[in-house]
C-alpha positions as CSV (number, residue, x, y, z in Angstrom):
1,M,-3.8,-36.3,-104.0
2,W,-3.2,-32.5,-104.1
3,A,-2.3,-32.7,-107.8
4,R,-5.6,-34.6,-108.5
5,I,-7.6,-32.0,-106.6
6,K,-6.0,-29.2,-108.6
7,L,-6.7,-31.1,-111.8
8,F,-10.4,-31.5,-111.0
9,S,-10.5,-27.9,-109.8
10,E,-9.3,-26.8,-113.2
11,L,-11.8,-29.1,-114.9
12,V,-14.8,-27.3,-113.2
13,A,-13.2,-23.9,-113.0
14,L,-13.7,-23.9,-109.3
15,E,-12.9,-20.2,-108.9
16,H,-16.1,-19.4,-110.9
17,T,-18.2,-20.8,-108.0
18,I,-18.3,-17.1,-106.9
19,F,-21.0,-16.5,-109.5
20,S,-23.6,-18.6,-107.8
21,S,-22.2,-18.7,-104.2
22,M,-22.9,-15.0,-103.6
23,F,-26.5,-15.4,-104.5
24,I,-27.1,-18.4,-102.3
25,L,-25.5,-16.3,-99.5
26,I,-27.9,-13.5,-100.2
27,A,-30.8,-15.8,-99.9
28,I,-29.5,-17.3,-96.7
29,V,-28.9,-13.9,-95.1
30,V,-32.4,-12.6,-96.0
31,A,-34.1,-15.8,-94.9
32,S,-32.1,-16.0,-91.7
33,V,-33.2,-12.5,-90.8
34,Q,-36.8,-13.5,-91.4
35,R,-36.6,-16.8,-89.4
36,Y,-34.1,-16.2,-86.7
37,A,-33.9,-12.4,-86.5
38,S,-30.2,-12.8,-87.2
39,L,-27.7,-12.6,-90.1
40,W,-26.3,-16.0,-89.0
41,C,-28.1,-19.3,-89.6
42,G,-25.6,-21.3,-87.7
43,P,-22.4,-23.2,-88.8
44,K,-24.1,-26.5,-89.5
45,L,-26.7,-25.2,-91.9
46,L,-24.3,-22.9,-93.6
47,L,-21.8,-25.7,-94.1
48,L,-24.6,-28.0,-95.5
49,C,-25.7,-25.2,-97.9
50,L,-22.1,-24.7,-99.2
51,L,-21.6,-28.5,-99.6
52,A,-24.8,-28.7,-101.6
53,L,-23.7,-25.8,-103.8
54,L,-20.3,-27.5,-104.3
55,G,-21.8,-30.8,-105.2
56,A,-24.4,-29.4,-107.5
57,R,-22.0,-27.2,-109.4
58,N,-19.3,-29.8,-109.6
59,F,-21.9,-32.3,-111.0
60,A,-23.1,-29.8,-113.6
61,M,-19.6,-28.8,-114.8
62,G,-18.3,-32.3,-114.7
63,F,-21.3,-33.6,-116.7
64,N,-20.9,-30.8,-119.2
65,R,-17.3,-31.7,-119.7
66,L,-18.2,-35.4,-120.1
67,V,-20.9,-35.1,-122.7
68,D,-19.2,-32.2,-124.6
69,R,-15.8,-33.9,-125.1
70,K,-16.4,-34.2,-128.9
71,F,-17.1,-30.5,-129.3
72,D,-14.4,-29.4,-126.9
73,K,-11.8,-31.5,-128.8
74,A,-12.6,-29.7,-132.0
75,N,-12.8,-26.2,-130.6
76,P,-9.4,-24.5,-130.3
77,R,-10.6,-22.5,-127.3
78,T,-11.3,-25.7,-125.3
79,Q,-8.7,-28.1,-126.5
80,K,-6.6,-27.8,-123.4
81,R,-9.3,-28.8,-120.9
82,P,-8.3,-31.8,-118.7
83,S,-11.3,-33.7,-120.1
84,V,-10.0,-33.3,-123.6
85,D,-6.2,-33.6,-123.5
86,G,-6.1,-36.9,-121.6
87,R,-5.3,-35.7,-118.1
88,I,-8.7,-37.0,-116.9
89,Q,-10.0,-40.2,-118.4
90,T,-13.7,-41.0,-119.0
91,W,-14.0,-43.2,-115.9
92,G,-12.6,-40.3,-113.8
93,L,-15.2,-37.9,-115.2
94,V,-18.1,-40.4,-114.6
95,G,-16.9,-41.1,-111.1
96,F,-16.6,-37.4,-110.4
97,C,-20.1,-36.7,-111.6
98,V,-21.6,-39.6,-109.6
99,L,-19.7,-38.7,-106.4
100,N,-20.9,-35.1,-106.6
101,A,-24.5,-36.0,-107.4
102,L,-24.6,-38.3,-104.4
103,L,-23.1,-35.5,-102.3
104,F,-25.8,-33.1,-103.4
105,V,-28.6,-35.5,-102.7
106,G,-27.2,-36.7,-99.4
107,V,-26.7,-33.1,-98.1
108,S,-30.2,-32.1,-99.3
109,Y,-31.6,-35.0,-97.3
110,A,-29.8,-33.7,-94.2
111,I,-31.2,-30.2,-94.7
112,N,-34.9,-30.8,-94.8
113,D,-37.7,-32.7,-96.7
114,L,-38.3,-30.0,-99.3
115,A,-34.6,-29.8,-100.2
116,F,-34.4,-33.5,-100.6
117,A,-37.6,-33.6,-102.8
118,L,-36.1,-31.0,-105.0
119,S,-32.6,-32.5,-105.3
120,L,-33.3,-34.9,-108.1
121,P,-35.3,-32.4,-110.3
122,F,-32.5,-29.9,-109.7
123,L,-29.9,-32.5,-111.0
124,V,-32.0,-33.1,-114.1
125,I,-32.0,-29.4,-114.9
126,L,-28.3,-29.1,-114.2
127,G,-27.5,-32.1,-116.4
128,G,-30.0,-31.2,-119.1
129,Y,-28.3,-27.9,-119.9
130,S,-25.4,-29.8,-121.4
131,Y,-27.6,-31.2,-124.2
132,M,-29.6,-28.1,-125.0
133,K,-27.2,-26.5,-127.6
134,R,-27.7,-29.6,-129.7
135,F,-31.4,-28.8,-130.1
136,S,-32.2,-25.2,-129.1
137,A,-30.7,-21.7,-128.7
138,L,-32.5,-21.6,-125.4
139,A,-29.4,-23.2,-123.9
140,H,-28.4,-19.7,-122.6
141,A,-31.6,-19.5,-120.6
142,I,-31.3,-23.0,-119.2
143,L,-27.8,-22.1,-118.0
144,G,-29.4,-19.1,-116.3
145,V,-32.0,-21.4,-114.7
146,S,-29.3,-23.7,-113.5
147,L,-27.5,-20.9,-111.6
148,G,-30.9,-19.4,-110.6
149,L,-31.5,-22.6,-108.6
150,A,-28.8,-21.5,-106.1
151,P,-30.8,-18.8,-104.3
152,I,-33.9,-21.0,-104.3
153,A,-31.8,-23.7,-102.6
154,G,-30.6,-21.2,-100.0
155,V,-34.1,-20.1,-99.0
156,V,-35.4,-23.7,-99.0
157,A,-32.7,-24.7,-96.6
158,I,-33.7,-21.9,-94.1
159,L,-37.4,-21.5,-94.5
160,A,-38.4,-24.9,-96.1
161,Q,-40.6,-22.8,-98.6
162,I,-40.2,-20.6,-101.6
163,P,-41.4,-17.0,-100.9
164,L,-42.0,-14.5,-103.6
165,W,-38.8,-12.5,-103.0
166,S,-36.7,-15.6,-103.6
167,V,-38.4,-16.1,-107.0
168,F,-37.5,-12.5,-108.0
169,L,-34.0,-13.0,-106.8
170,A,-33.7,-16.2,-108.8
171,L,-35.2,-14.7,-111.9
172,G,-32.6,-11.9,-111.7
173,V,-29.9,-14.5,-111.6
174,V,-31.5,-16.3,-114.6
175,F,-31.5,-13.2,-116.8
176,W,-28.1,-12.1,-115.5
177,V,-26.4,-15.4,-116.4
178,A,-28.2,-15.7,-119.7
179,G,-27.1,-12.2,-120.5
180,F,-23.4,-12.8,-119.9
181,D,-23.5,-16.3,-121.4
182,L,-24.8,-14.7,-124.6
183,L,-21.7,-12.4,-124.6
184,Y,-19.4,-15.2,-123.8
185,S,-20.8,-17.4,-126.6
186,L,-19.8,-14.8,-129.2
187,Q,-16.3,-16.3,-129.0
188,D,-17.7,-19.6,-130.4
189,M,-20.1,-18.1,-133.0
190,E,-18.3,-19.5,-136.1
191,F,-17.5,-22.8,-134.4
192,D,-21.1,-23.3,-133.4
193,R,-22.2,-22.7,-137.0
194,R,-19.7,-25.1,-138.4
195,V,-20.6,-28.0,-136.1
196,G,-24.4,-27.3,-136.0
197,L,-24.8,-26.1,-132.4
198,H,-27.8,-23.9,-131.7
199,S,-26.4,-20.9,-129.9
200,V,-28.0,-17.5,-130.3
201,P,-24.9,-16.0,-132.0
202,A,-24.8,-18.9,-134.4
203,Q,-28.5,-18.4,-135.3
204,F,-28.9,-14.7,-135.1
205,G,-25.5,-13.1,-135.4
206,A,-23.4,-10.8,-133.2
207,Q,-25.6,-7.7,-133.3
208,K,-28.8,-9.5,-132.3
209,T,-26.9,-11.3,-129.6
210,L,-25.7,-8.0,-128.1
211,E,-29.3,-6.7,-128.1
212,F,-30.6,-9.9,-126.5
213,S,-27.9,-9.7,-123.9
214,R,-28.8,-6.1,-123.0
215,L,-32.4,-6.9,-122.7
216,A,-31.6,-9.8,-120.4
217,H,-29.5,-7.6,-118.2
218,V,-32.3,-5.0,-118.0
219,L,-34.7,-7.7,-116.9
220,A,-32.2,-8.9,-114.4
221,V,-32.0,-5.5,-112.8
222,L,-35.8,-5.2,-112.7
223,C,-36.1,-8.6,-111.1
224,W,-33.6,-7.7,-108.4
225,G,-35.5,-4.5,-107.8
226,G,-38.6,-6.7,-107.3
227,F,-36.6,-8.9,-104.9
228,V,-35.6,-5.9,-102.7
229,W,-39.2,-4.5,-102.8
230,S,-40.9,-7.8,-102.0
231,A,-38.5,-8.7,-99.2
232,S,-39.1,-5.2,-97.7
233,L,-35.4,-4.4,-97.7
234,G,-34.0,-0.9,-97.4
235,W,-32.2,1.8,-99.3
236,L,-28.8,0.1,-99.1
237,A,-30.3,-2.9,-100.8
238,F,-31.7,-0.7,-103.6
239,S,-28.3,0.9,-103.8
240,G,-26.9,-2.6,-104.4
241,V,-29.2,-3.1,-107.3
242,L,-28.1,0.3,-108.7
243,V,-24.4,-0.5,-108.4
244,S,-25.1,-4.0,-110.0
245,A,-26.8,-2.2,-112.9
246,L,-23.7,0.0,-113.4
247,I,-21.5,-3.0,-113.4
248,L,-23.7,-4.6,-116.1
249,I,-23.5,-1.4,-118.2
250,Y,-19.8,-1.5,-117.9
251,E,-19.7,-5.1,-119.0
252,Q,-21.9,-4.4,-122.0
253,F,-19.6,-1.4,-122.9
254,L,-16.5,-3.6,-122.7
255,V,-17.9,-6.2,-125.1
256,H,-19.5,-3.6,-127.5
257,R,-16.1,-1.8,-127.8
258,D,-14.1,-5.0,-128.6
259,F,-14.9,-8.7,-128.5
260,K,-11.4,-9.3,-127.2
261,N,-12.7,-7.9,-123.9
262,I,-15.1,-10.8,-123.4
263,P,-13.0,-12.7,-120.9
264,K,-12.5,-9.6,-118.8
265,A,-16.2,-8.8,-118.9
266,F,-17.1,-12.4,-118.1
267,F,-14.6,-13.2,-115.3
268,V,-14.0,-9.9,-113.7
269,S,-17.2,-7.8,-114.0
270,N,-19.5,-10.7,-113.1
271,G,-17.3,-11.8,-110.2
272,Y,-17.4,-8.2,-108.7
273,L,-21.1,-8.0,-109.2
274,G,-22.0,-11.0,-107.0
275,V,-19.7,-9.9,-104.2
276,V,-20.8,-6.2,-104.3
277,F,-24.5,-7.1,-104.4
278,F,-24.0,-9.5,-101.4
279,L,-22.2,-6.9,-99.4
280,F,-25.0,-4.4,-99.9
281,I,-27.6,-6.9,-98.9
282,L,-25.6,-7.9,-95.9
283,L,-25.1,-4.2,-94.8
284,D,-28.8,-3.4,-95.4
285,S,-29.9,-6.4,-93.4
286,G,-27.5,-5.6,-90.6
287,V,-28.5,-2.0,-90.4
288,R,-32.2,-2.8,-90.3
289,L,-31.7,-5.6,-87.8
290,Y,-29.4,-3.9,-85.3
291,A,-30.3,-0.2,-85.7
């Protein structure tokens, strides 16, 4: 059983959950302060939110691995994935996707009516991303939207509504994710061209991709600034936006200097960004609440 868990963890790159989990936690903290005058929403609601995040992300990643097997098998970078090398069969992938979709919908039902109403549209968006590169270079933006749903889900769970500040927070995630996915997809530029996939690098080349990525990250920082302003947060939260901007500048520098740095920029810099931003928001909320 443990071996199977490790296998499916490898399939969905479970450690990358940190990218979206930090932003659902940011939304939960800010919403909890507004509703409960506390940083803590309670163990039950927090557990439900984390289970929903796990189910949604596992469904999205599992579905992507399922429908992309043909491309992953032909791409040297992805040939060792469990969905390609035979360690997980088709029936296992299908079952994994169905189980996690049911988990997400069931947990959403247990949270509140709005969460339940949004659960199926969310799953459509998460699954739809996997087909986008077959038709449009907007796939990078759709991936951003998929992760941008995380903070929206967090605030819906607490407030049962979608305030303006959560929209700014989510848009920041959309542009942030699209920006780093553009950089990551540079690794597959020639492969995408060869098999006819519509990524931005395949259509516009490396230089334009770098420029689009920088623009996306500038927009991400501006949106996060809008989030801090519209949520009436303090100087520590604005400092978090500034530090996040510096991390994105470093990420862009790494990739500009050498495309071999893409894995480091993707996995390390982005992981730090989410954690650092969350800690600044947590500190700011705590200082304002208990000062």
